[in-house]
C-alpha positions as CSV (number, residue, x, y, z in Angstrom):
1,M,109.8,119.5,118.5
2,L,111.5,116.2,119.0
3,K,115.1,116.1,120.3
4,I,117.7,114.4,118.2
5,Q,118.1,111.6,120.7
6,E,114.3,110.9,120.5
7,I,114.5,110.8,116.7
8,R,117.4,108.4,116.9
9,E,115.4,106.2,119.3
10,I,112.5,106.2,116.8
11,I,114.8,105.3,113.9
12,K,116.2,102.3,116.0
13,L,112.6,101.1,116.7
14,I,111.6,101.5,113.1
15,D,114.8,99.7,111.8
16,H,114.0,96.7,114.1
17,S,110.4,96.5,113.1
18,S,108.6,95.7,109.8
19,I,107.0,99.1,109.7
20,D,107.8,100.8,106.3
21,E,106.6,104.3,107.1
22,F,106.2,106.4,110.3
23,V,104.8,110.0,110.5
24,F,104.8,112.2,113.6
25,E,103.2,115.6,113.7
26,S,103.3,118.0,116.7
27,E,102.9,121.7,117.1
28,G,103.4,122.4,113.4
29,S,106.5,120.1,113.0
30,K,106.4,116.9,111.1
31,V,108.8,114.0,111.1
32,K,108.4,111.4,108.5
33,L,110.5,108.2,108.4
34,K,110.3,105.9,105.4
35,K,112.1,102.6,105.2
36,N,113.2,101.0,102.0
37,A,116.0,98.7,100.7
38,T,118.6,101.5,100.5
39,G,118.0,103.4,103.7
40,S,115.5,105.6,105.7
41,T,115.0,109.3,105.3
42,I,113.7,111.8,107.8
43,Q,111.9,114.8,106.5
44,A,112.3,117.6,109.0
45,P,110.4,121.0,109.2
46,Q,111.3,123.8,106.8
47,G,114.8,125.1,107.3
48,V,116.1,121.8,108.7
49,S,118.0,119.4,106.5
50,S,117.0,115.7,106.2
51,I,118.9,113.0,108.1
52,S,119.6,109.6,106.5
53,A,120.3,106.4,108.4
54,P,121.2,102.9,107.0
55,V,118.6,100.2,107.4
56,V,119.5,96.6,108.1
57,P,116.9,94.4,106.6
58,Q,115.1,91.9,108.9
59,P,115.8,88.2,108.3
60,Q,112.2,87.3,109.0
61,P,109.6,90.1,108.4
62,V,106.7,90.2,110.9
63,A,103.4,91.6,109.8
64,V,102.6,94.8,111.8
65,T,99.3,96.7,111.5
66,P,100.3,100.2,112.7
67,T,97.5,102.0,114.5
68,P,97.5,105.4,116.2
69,A,97.5,103.6,119.5
70,A,100.9,102.0,118.6
71,A,102.6,105.4,118.7
72,Q,100.8,106.7,121.8
73,T,99.8,104.2,124.4
74,A,96.9,104.8,126.7
75,P,95.9,103.0,129.9
76,S,93.1,101.3,128.0
77,E,95.6,99.4,125.8
78,Q,94.7,95.7,126.0
79,T,97.1,92.8,125.9
80,S,96.0,90.0,123.6
81,V,95.8,86.5,125.0
82,E,95.4,83.7,122.4
83,K,95.8,80.0,122.1
84,A,99.4,78.8,121.7
85,D,100.4,76.9,118.5
86,S,102.4,74.5,120.6
87,Q,101.7,70.8,121.1
88,D,99.8,71.6,124.4
89,E,96.5,73.2,123.5
90,S,95.9,74.3,127.1
91,L,98.7,76.9,126.8
92,L,97.8,80.6,126.1
93,K,100.0,83.3,124.7
94,I,100.3,86.8,126.3
95,T,101.2,89.1,123.5
96,S,102.5,92.6,123.3
97,P,99.9,95.3,122.6
98,M,102.6,97.6,121.0
99,V,106.0,97.9,119.5
100,G,108.7,98.7,122.1
101,T,111.3,97.3,124.4
102,F,110.5,94.4,126.7
103,Y,111.6,94.6,130.4
104,Q,111.0,91.9,133.0
105,A,111.3,94.3,135.9
106,S,110.6,98.0,136.7
107,S,114.3,98.6,137.2
108,P,117.6,96.6,137.0
109,E,117.8,96.5,140.9
110,T,114.3,95.0,141.3
111,P,113.3,91.3,140.8
112,A,111.4,90.3,137.6
113,F,107.6,90.7,137.8
114,V,107.2,87.0,137.0
115,Q,109.3,83.9,136.6
116,V,108.6,80.5,135.1
117,G,106.4,78.6,137.5
118,D,104.7,81.7,139.0
119,K,101.0,81.9,139.3
120,V,99.3,84.9,137.8
121,S,95.8,86.4,137.8
122,A,94.1,88.4,135.1
123,D,95.2,91.7,136.7
124,S,98.8,90.7,137.5
125,V,101.5,92.8,135.9
126,V,103.9,90.5,134.0
127,C,106.3,92.9,132.3
128,I,106.8,96.5,131.0
129,V,107.0,97.5,127.3
130,E,108.7,100.8,126.8
131,A,107.7,102.8,123.7
132,M,108.9,106.4,123.1
133,K,110.0,106.8,126.8
134,L,106.6,105.7,128.1
135,F,106.8,102.6,130.3
136,N,103.6,100.6,129.9
137,E,102.7,97.9,132.5
138,I,101.4,94.8,130.7
139,E,98.8,92.7,132.6
140,A,98.4,88.9,132.1
141,E,94.6,89.1,131.4
142,V,94.4,85.4,132.1
143,S,94.8,83.3,135.3
144,G,97.3,80.5,135.3
145,E,100.9,79.5,135.6
146,I,103.8,81.0,133.6
147,V,105.2,78.1,131.6
148,E,107.7,80.0,129.4
149,I,109.1,83.5,128.8
150,L,109.5,83.9,125.1
151,V,111.6,87.1,124.9
152,K,114.8,88.3,126.6
153,D,115.0,91.4,128.9
154,G,115.8,94.5,126.8
155,Q,114.6,92.9,123.5
156,L,112.6,94.9,121.0
157,V,109.1,93.4,120.5
158,E,106.6,93.8,117.8
159,Y,102.8,94.5,118.1
160,G,101.1,91.1,118.7
161,Q,104.4,89.3,119.4
162,A,104.0,86.5,122.0
163,L,105.8,87.3,125.3
164,F,104.7,84.5,127.6
165,L,103.1,81.1,127.5
166,V,100.6,80.5,130.3
167,K,98.9,77.3,131.4
168,A,95.4,78.3,132.2
169,N,93.7,77.3,135.5
């Protein structure tokens, strides 16, 4: 069964995303979060009362296609690299393969994986996205130079959200 702190963490992630409904089942227990205009409700196992939490609507909704891999990440997760919509067509975007929290470094005491101007190869780790206490290293999957970091350290990111702009070699 999930601990109350883990449930609170999930509520925070759901509140800051455009996901409307989330269901988690494990060992006969089921947690269901449903977001609407008035609030979110958690349905707990029999004998446990529901928990309600206020929901702050997002100013700009982002389309999210939830997949089973979004809740549980595996080493085979792939970062998406696509053309940037900017004025320079040679720039590529490195996007997040999951919903989670973006970190530039493995810990606050260590330097960031990459800075603007750094050269990266396809297998270079560029950041970490933390989802449900799992820290997932995100690889560049493209060779080039980091031109811009589009998110701040500690910011919640959506599935498919652009994290970096890279000028391809």
